[in-house]
N, C-alpha and C positions, 0 to 999 in steps of 0.2 A: 208442692202446689203453691204454698205461700211465697216461696222465692220466685216462682214463675209469675205469679200475679204482681209481685213487686217489680220484676223486670218489665212487664207489659206496662205498668203504670209509669215507670221512669222513662220508657221508650216514648210513650204517648206525650209526656211532659216535654221531652226533648224535641219531638216532632212539632208540637204546638209552638214551642219557643222559636224553633227554626223558621216556621212559616210566619211567625209574628215579626221576627227580625228581618226577614226578607222583604224588601220593598220593591215595588214596581215603579221605576223612574217615570213612566208615562202617566202615572197617577198622581205623583207628588211634585213633578217639575213643570214649570210653565213652558210655553212654546219657546220663548227666548232662552230659558235655561237649557232646554233640550238641545237647541242648536249649538249653544256654547259648549256643552259638556259632551254631546254625542255627535255633533256636526250634521244632524239631520232632523227635519221636522217630524212631528208625531205620526202623520199619515204615511210618511215614507218608511219609518221604522216598522209600523204595523204591516205595511205591504211587504216589506223585506221578510218579516217573520212569517207571513202567509206563504210567500214563495219558497222559503227554505224549510218550512215545517216538516215535510216528509223526511228530509235528510237530518234534521236536528232533533226530531222528536225522540225522547227517551224510550228504550225498548220496554221498560217496566216502570210502574208508578211507585215501586219500592224505593226505600232509602232516600226519600225526599227529592225525587228527581226534579230537575229544573226545566221549565217549559222553554220552547225555542225563543219566545219573545225576550225573556230575561237573559238568555245566552247571548242574543244579538246585542242587547243593551250593554252587557259587560264588555264584549269584544269591541264595540264601537267606542266605549270609554277608553279602553286601552289604546286603540288605533289613534284616537283623537289627541291624547295627551302624551303617550309614550311614558307614562308614569310607572312606578313599580307595580308588579302584578298584585301585590296585596292591597295597594291603594285603589286599583281598578276594581278589585273584588268587593270593596266596601259599598259600591253603588247598588248591589243587590244583596249584600250581606252573606257572602259565602267565604270559605276558607281559601287561602292562597293556592293550595294544590288543586282544588276544584276549579278555581279561576283559570289556572294554567291549562288544564285540560279543555276548558270551554273555549279559550282563545285559540288553542290549536285546532279544535274541531271546527269552529266557525271559519277559521282561515282556510282550512282544507276544502270546505264546502264552497266558499267564495272563489278560491283560486281555480276551482273546476269550471268556473263560468267566465274565464278569460275570453276576450273577444277574438274572433277569427278575422284575419285580414280580408276585407271584401274582395270578391272575385267577379261579381256581376258588373256589367258595363255601366248600368245606370247609377249604381252607388258610387263607382269610381269616378264617373263624370261629375257627380255632385261634389265629391271631395275636391276635384280639380277646380270646379267653378268657385267653391268657397275660398280656395287659396288665391284665385285670380282677383278677388275683391280686396286683398291685403295691399296696403301701400308698399311701393318698391318691390312688388312681387317678382321673383325670378321666374320667368316663364319657363314653360315646359315643366361583546367580549370575545376574546379570541377563541376560535374553535380548537378542540383538543387534538384533532387529527388533521394532518396536512396544513398546519398553521401557517407556514410561510406563503402558501398559495393565496391566502385571503388578504395579504398585505398589498395595498394598491400603490401607485407611483407617488402618493402623498405620504406614505408611511403608516397608514392605519388600516385596520381590518374592514373589509367591505365586500359587498356583492356587486359585481358589474352588471348593470341592467341595460338591455337594449330595448328601445321603445320607438314606435312610430305613431304619430298623432296626426289628426286632421287640423284644419284651420280653426276649428271651434274647441281645440284642446282636448278632444276626445281621443283616448288611446285606441288605436286600431290593431296593434300588435305589441306584445311584450314578452321578452325572454328574460327571466330572472332565476338563473341557476348556476351562473359561472362565478368562480372566485374573483376577488378584486384584482388580482395580478394578471388576469387574462386580458389580452389585447382586444380592442374593439373589432378588429378585422377578423380575428379567429372566431369570435362569437357569431359574426355575420356569416362567415364561411360555413359554419356548422348549423345554420338556421334554416328552417323551411322556407322562409321568405327568400333567401338567396337562391335556393334551388328552384323555386317557382318563377322567379324572374329570369334565371338563366335558361329555363325550359321554354320561356315565352308565354307562360300561363297568365302572367300579370302584365298589364299595360300601364305605362306611366313612368315617372321619374321620381326617385327619392333624392333628398339632399342629406349629405353627411359632412362631418368635419374632416380635418386632415388625417384623423386617425383611421379613416376608412379607405379602402382601395377605390380608385376611380374606375367606374364601370359605365357602359352605355346607359344603364338604368339607375346609376348612383353617381350623382355629380358632387364633386368636392371643390373647395376653393383653390385658386392658384397660390402656391406657397410663396412665390416671388413674382408678383405681377410686374410686367415690363412695359405695358401700354396703358393708356387711360381707359381703354375699353375693358381690359382685364380687371382694372381697379374697380370700375363701375359694376362689373360682374360680381366681384367679391363682395362689394357693398350690398348689392341686391341679394346675394346668396346668404350673407350673414343676417340680414333683416328677416328674410323668409324663414331661415332655419331657427331663428330665435323663438319661433313658435313652440318648438319642443322644449326649449329652456324654460319658457313661461309655463308650459304644461307641467314640468317637473317642479317648478316653484309653487304652483297652485296645489299640486298633489302633496308635496311635503308640508305645506303650510296647513292644509286641511287635516292631514294625518301626521301629527307631530312625532309619532313613534318612528318615522323615517328619518328624523333629524338626528336623533341621538344614538346611543349604543343599545342595541338589542341583545341582552345577555341570554342568548338561546343558541341552540345548534343551528348551523347554516341552513339545514333543510327546513327548519321551522321559520327562519327568517325569510327564506324565499317564498314560503306560503303566505306570510304576512304581507310581503311586498305585493304579491299578485292579488291578495284580497283587497288591499288598499286601491289598487288600480281598478278593480271591478267597482268598488264603491265610488271612486272618482268619476267613472263613466256614469254611474247612476246620478251623482250630483249634477253632472253636466246635462243629463237628460231632463232633470227636474228644474233646470235653470236656477239652482241655488246660488246665492251670492258667494263670491270668492272671499276668503279671508285675505288680509293684507299680504301681498306677495313679498317674498324674500328676494333680495337682489344678489343671490348667491349662484351665479352661473358657473358652469364647469369651465375650467381652463381648457382650451383646445389642445389636443394631443399634438406633439411636435414631430412624431415619426413620419417620414415621408413614405407614402404608399403608392405613389403614381407608377412606380416600377412594376407594380402588380397588374397594371393594364397591359397584359402581354401583347394583345393584338392591336393596340392603339385605338380601338373603337371609342373608348371612353374619352380620350383626349381629342379625337376628331369631332365627336358630337359636342363636347364642351366648347371647342374652338368655333364651330359653326354657330352656336348660340351667341358667343361673344361677337362674331363678325356680323351676324344678321340683326342683332337686337341692341348691342351696346356700343357699336362703332359709329353711332350717329353723331 
């Protein structure tokens, strides 16, 4: 009995010390410090915790369970800085292993909220109108398994992410599950977006770089423009498509974990990418100020994909645009 009482006493002391060491960033940080450290204001973090409470709430109150609000604060700290997990763990005073589980849990919950590409006509029309207001608008650590697959054309390990955004830099669709060595055209071919456009379920035109195949619904630049009209088309294409590059710049600057090396399994990295995309859209919806943009734009792929336009419809539509709009 004496030993049991001693164990209960020691457990109570440890529990009291645990809760004493655990701090709530929302109670100790100013509004400015919260934005610098977590990238979101107080009210947004509280709302996020409320929205995700059911999925993040611990199943039991035993073993000093961590409430959803603190879980979100820890994950946001990691996303924002890309620091070591034990450094992110310090923000709420937990062990590295606990922090790792929390980051994974929050990432999985957020990645389940990835946006679906809009299919209703009114929403698509609004996206088109927003683009039409742009100047020069073009009208109309290494993984342990299959390691070589994740080496991209620049020689380092990565995940190749396909994303579509609107004129306000809000991501409309994101695919983050392919190794870095996978070509852009293969990712597109195996995506739901490709199938939906091919079936005629979606109306409109996407812009892609030369790494993508030319389609009636996917316009790419001329690799070797031979007329002034084609050159003007390429200029307008590049300026309009630059929106997605800016979107990636804003996303990576807000969530610095996407800049450096994430020493995790590829599956976990994919969840973190998707989680950051969901949070990026939330930041756009809240009209939060962007951090200073990086001028690190992706180099365009050099592979020629126009040969994939088997029936010539894509080349015909692109040429009609050139002749009707840029041949003035």
